DRENMIMI-625482 format. One line per 3 residues: their letters; for each residue x, y, z of N, C-alpha, C. Coordinates in nm, 2 decimals, decimal comma. Each point is the difference from the previous one (the first is absolute). Layout:
% residues N
A) X:Y:Z:X:Y:Z:X:Y:Z; ...
END
This chain:
% residues 115
XXX) 2,81:1,20:-0,51:-0,12:0,08:0,02:-0,10:-0,11:0,07; -0,06:0,06:0,10:-0,09:-0,12:0,06:-0,14:0,02:-0,08; -0,06:-0,13:-0,03:-0,11:0,02:-0,04:-0,12:-0,11:0,07
XXX) -0,13:0,07:0,02:-0,10:-0,10:0,05:-0,12:0,01:-0,09; -0,06:-0,12:-0,04:-0,08:0,03:-0,11:-0,14:-0,09:0,06; -0,09:0,05:0,03:-0,12:-0,06:0,05:-0,09:-0,07:-0,12
XXX) -0,08:-0,09:0,03:-0,10:-0,05:-0,10:-0,10:-0,09:0,07; -0,12:-0,01:-0,06:-0,09:-0,09:0,06:-0,12:0,08:0,05; -0,02:0,13:-0,02:-0,12:0,06:0,04:-0,11:-0,02:-0,09
XXX) -0,11:0,06:0,03:-0,12:0,01:-0,07:-0,13:0,00:0,07; -0,12:-0,02:-0,08:-0,12:0,01:0,05:-0,06:-0,14:0,06; -0,04:0,01:0,11:-0,06:-0,14:0,05:-0,12:0,04:0,08
XXX) -0,08:-0,10:0,02:-0,12:0,00:0,08:0,03:-0,01:0,15; -0,08:0,07:0,08:0,02:-0,03:0,14:-0,02:-0,15:0,03; 0,10:-0,04:0,09:0,01:-0,13:0,04:0,11:-0,08:-0,08
XXX) 0,04:0,06:-0,12:0,10:-0,06:-0,08:0,12:0,01:0,05; 0,09:-0,06:-0,09:0,15:-0,02:0,04:0,11:0,11:-0,13; 0,08:0,02:0,05:0,12:0,05:-0,10:0,14:-0,03:0,07
XXX) 0,10:-0,01:-0,10:0,13:-0,03:0,03:0,08:0,11:-0,06; 0,05:0,08:0,10:0,13:0,10:-0,07:0,12:-0,06:0,01; 0,08:0,04:-0,11:0,14:-0,04:0,01:0,08:0,13:-0,01
XXX) 0,12:-0,01:0,04:0,10:0,09:0,00:0,12:-0,06:-0,04; 0,06:0,05:-0,13:0,16:-0,04:-0,04:0,08:0,12:0,04; 0,12:-0,06:0,09:0,06:0,10:0,04:0,16:-0,03:-0,06
XXX) 0,07:0,12:0,01:0,16:-0,01:-0,06:0,06:-0,08:0,10; 0,08:-0,10:-0,07:0,07:-0,10:0,10:0,10:0,09:0,09; 0,05:0,11:-0,04:0,10:0,08:0,09:-0,07:0,04:0,11
XXX) -0,12:0,01:0,01:-0,07:0,05:0,14:-0,08:-0,11:0,07; -0,07:-0,09:-0,07:-0,08:-0,09:0,04:0,06:-0,08:0,13; 0,11:-0,05:-0,01:0,06:-0,10:0,09:0,01:0,07:0,15
XXX) 0,01:0,13:0,01:0,05:0,07:0,12:-0,13:0,09:0,05; -0,10:-0,01:-0,07:-0,11:0,08:0,03:-0,12:-0,07:0,06; -0,07:0,10:0,10:-0,15:-0,03:0,04:-0,07:0,03:-0,11
XXX) -0,09:-0,07:-0,05:-0,10:0,03:-0,09:-0,14:0,02:0,05; -0,07:0,08:-0,05:-0,12:0,05:0,03:-0,10:0,02:-0,08; -0,12:-0,01:0,01:-0,11:0,05:-0,09:-0,08:0,12:0,07
XXX) -0,04:0,11:-0,06:-0,06:0,11:0,03:-0,10:0,01:-0,07; -0,12:0,09:0,03:-0,08:0,04:-0,07:-0,04:0,15:0,01; -0,08:0,05:-0,11:-0,03:0,15:0,01:-0,14:0,03:-0,06
XXX) -0,08:0,07:0,06:-0,11:0,05:-0,10:0,01:0,14:0,00; -0,08:0,05:-0,09:0,00:0,14:-0,02:-0,02:0,08:0,13; 0,07:0,10:0,03:-0,01:0,09:0,10:0,05:-0,07:0,15
XXX) 0,04:-0,11:0,00:0,06:-0,04:0,11:0,14:-0,04:-0,01; 0,07:-0,04:0,12:0,13:-0,01:0,00:0,03:-0,15:-0,02; 0,11:-0,03:-0,07:0,04:-0,14:-0,02:0,00:-0,06:0,13
XXX) -0,05:-0,13:0,00:0,00:-0,07:0,13:0,08:-0,14:-0,02; 0,06:-0,05:0,10:0,07:-0,15:0,00:-0,12:-0,09:0,01; 0,01:-0,10:-0,09:-0,09:-0,12:-0,01:0,05:-0,12:0,06
XXX) 0,13:-0,02:-0,04:0,06:-0,12:0,05:0,16:0,01:-0,02; 0,07:-0,05:0,07:0,15:-0,01:-0,02:0,06:-0,13:0,05; 0,11:-0,04:-0,07:0,07:-0,11:0,03:0,15:0,01:0,00
XXX) 0,07:-0,06:0,10:0,15:0,03:0,00:0,08:-0,11:-0,06; 0,11:0,05:0,02:0,10:-0,13:-0,09:-0,02:-0,13:0,05; -0,02:-0,02:0,12:-0,04:-0,13:0,08:-0,14:-0,03:0,02
XXX) -0,08:0,07:-0,09:-0,13:-0,05:-0,02:-0,10:0,04:0,12; 0,04:0,09:0,08:-0,08:0,04:0,11:-0,10:0,10:-0,07; -0,12:-0,01:0,04:-0,12:0,09:-0,07:-0,07:0,06:0,09
XXX) -0,05:0,12:-0,04:-0,11:0,06:0,07:-0,11:0,08:-0,09; -0,11:0,03:0,06:-0,10:0,02:-0,09:-0,09:0,11:0,08; -0,05:0,12:-0,08:-0,09:0,08:0,06:-0,12:-0,08:0,03
XXX) -0,08:0,06:0,11:-0,11:-0,09:0,06:-0,11:-0,03:-0,09; -0,02:0,09:-0,10:-0,12:0,01:-0,09:0,02:-0,14:-0,09; 0,11:-0,05:-0,01:0,02:-0,10:-0,11:0,07:-0,14:0,07
XXX) -0,02:0,01:0,13:0,06:-0,14:0,05:-0,12:-0,10:-0,01; 0,06:-0,13:-0,04:-0,08:-0,08:-0,01:-0,05:-0,02:-0,16; 0,04:0,10:-0,07:-0,07:0,00:-0,13:0,13:0,00:-0,10
XXX) 0,09:0,07:0,03:0,12:0,04:-0,10:0,11:-0,08:0,07; 0,09:-0,05:-0,10:0,12:-0,06:0,03:0,12:0,04:-0,10; 0,09:0,06:0,09:0,13:0,03:-0,07:0,09:-0,11:0,00
XXX) 0,08:-0,02:-0,12:0,13:-0,11:-0,01:0,09:0,07:-0,09; 0,10:-0,07:0,02:0,11:0,03:-0,10:0,09:-0,12:-0,05; 0,04:0,01:-0,11:0,09:-0,09:-0,06:0,13:0,04:-0,02
XXX) 0,09:-0,02:0,08:0,16:0,06:-0,01:0,06:-0,05:-0,13; -0,03:-0,13:-0,03:0,08:-0,03:-0,14:-0,05:0,06:-0,11; -0,12:0,06:-0,01:-0,06:0,06:-0,10:-0,01:0,16:0,01
XXX) 0,02:0,03:0,12:0,00:0,15:0,02:-0,13:0,06:-0,01; -0,10:-0,07:0,05:-0,14:0,03:-0,01:-0,05:0,00:0,13; -0,11:0,11:0,01:-0,08:-0,01:0,13:-0,15:0,00:-0,06
XXX) -0,06:-0,05:0,09:-0,17:-0,04:-0,04:-0,08:0,06:0,09; -0,13:0,02:-0,03:-0,09:0,04:0,10:-0,14:-0,08:-0,04; -0,03:-0,10:0,05:-0,13:-0,06:-0,02:-0,11:0,05:0,08
XXX) -0,10:0,06:-0,08:-0,11:0,06:0,06:-0,11:-0,08:-0,02; -0,08:-0,05:0,13:-0,12:-0,07:-0,01:-0,10:0,05:0,08; -0,12:-0,02:-0,04:-0,12:0,07:0,07:0,00:0,14:-0,02
XXX) 0,03:0,05:-0,12:0,01:0,13:-0,03:-0,11:0,10:0,04; 0,00:0,10:0,03:-0,11:0,10:0,04:0,00:0,13:-0,08; -0,10:0,06:-0,02:0,01:0,14:-0,08:0,11:0,10:0,07
XXX) 0,01:0,00:0,13:0,09:0,09:0,06:0,15:-0,05:-0,03; 0,01:-0,10:-0,05:0,16:-0,05:-0,05:0,02:0,06:-0,13; -0,09:0,08:-0,06:0,04:0,07:-0,14:0,09:0,11:0,03
XXX) 0,12:-0,02:-0,06:0,11:0,10:0,00:0,09:-0,03:-0,12; 0,12:0,09:-0,01:0,12:-0,03:-0,06:0,09:-0,05:0,08; 0,05:-0,13:-0,03:0,09:-0,07:0,10:0,14:0,01:-0,06
XXX) 0,10:0,02:0,08:0,13:0,02:0,00:0,08:-0,09:0,04; 0,11:-0,04:-0,06:0,10:-0,07:0,07:0,14:0,08:0,05; 0,03:-0,02:0,10:0,12:0,09:0,05:0,11:-0,13:0,06
XXX) 0,12:0,05:-0,03:0,11:-0,05:0,04:0,09:0,09:0,09; 0,02:-0,06:0,12:0,06:0,11:0,12:0,14:-0,06:0,02; 0,11:0,04:-0,04:0,13:-0,01:0,03:0,10:0,10:-0,02
XXX) 0,09:0,00:0,06:0,10:0,14:-0,02:0,05:0,01:-0,15; 0,01:0,09:-0,05:-0,02:0,14:0,06:-0,13:0,05:0,02; -0,12:-0,07:-0,03:-0,12:0,08:0,00:-0,13:-0,10:-0,02
XXX) -0,10:0,04:-0,03:-0,13:-0,07:-0,04:-0,01:0,04:-0,16; -0,05:-0,12:-0,06:-0,03:0,00:-0,13:-0,15:-0,04:-0,02; -0,06:0,08:-0,11:-0,13:-0,05:-0,01:-0,02:-0,05:-0,16
XXX) -0,11:-0,08:-0,03:-0,04:-0,05:-0,12:-0,10:0,12:-0,06; -0,04:-0,02:-0,13:-0,11:0,10:-0,05:-0,14:-0,01:0,05; -0,04:-0,12:0,06:-0,12:-0,02:0,05:-0,10:-0,06:-0,09
XXX) -0,09:-0,09:0,06:-0,10:-0,07:-0,07:-0,15:0,02:0,04; -0,09:0,01:-0,06:-0,12:0,06:0,06:-0,09:-0,15:0,00; -0,06:0,00:0,14:-0,07:-0,11:0,03:-0,16:0,07:0,03
XXX) -0,08:-0,05:-0,08:-0,15:0,06:0,03:-0,09:-0,11:0,03; -0,08:0,01:0,11:-0,09:-0,09:0,06:-0,14:0,04:-0,02; -0,08:-0,04:-0,10:-0,12:0,06:-0,01:-0,07:-0,11:-0,07
X) -0,14:0,01:0,01:-0,10:-0,09:-0,06:-0,04:0,05:-0,11
END
């Protein structure tokens, strides 16, 4: 059974930082493209950042220069370092693993950026 468990969300003031972590099952991690997505009420889930097995990364425009995705293949972990947070970054953040036979999601972690 594939499991993805996110952690690290919380409440932070504008301009602050948070680091999200996602622990993935070893059975999927080594062959998966890992991604972070976010969703706010009434909106579709959107890609924030993703990283391939060979560490190629890409980001949605609104987070470029502020967020950094990374992965530790030895620990089956993926991270999202979020700096210079803005109120519009408030969302539930989800970890996703993409590998055959499909996509797998974590349960999500809430990030709230507010003063």
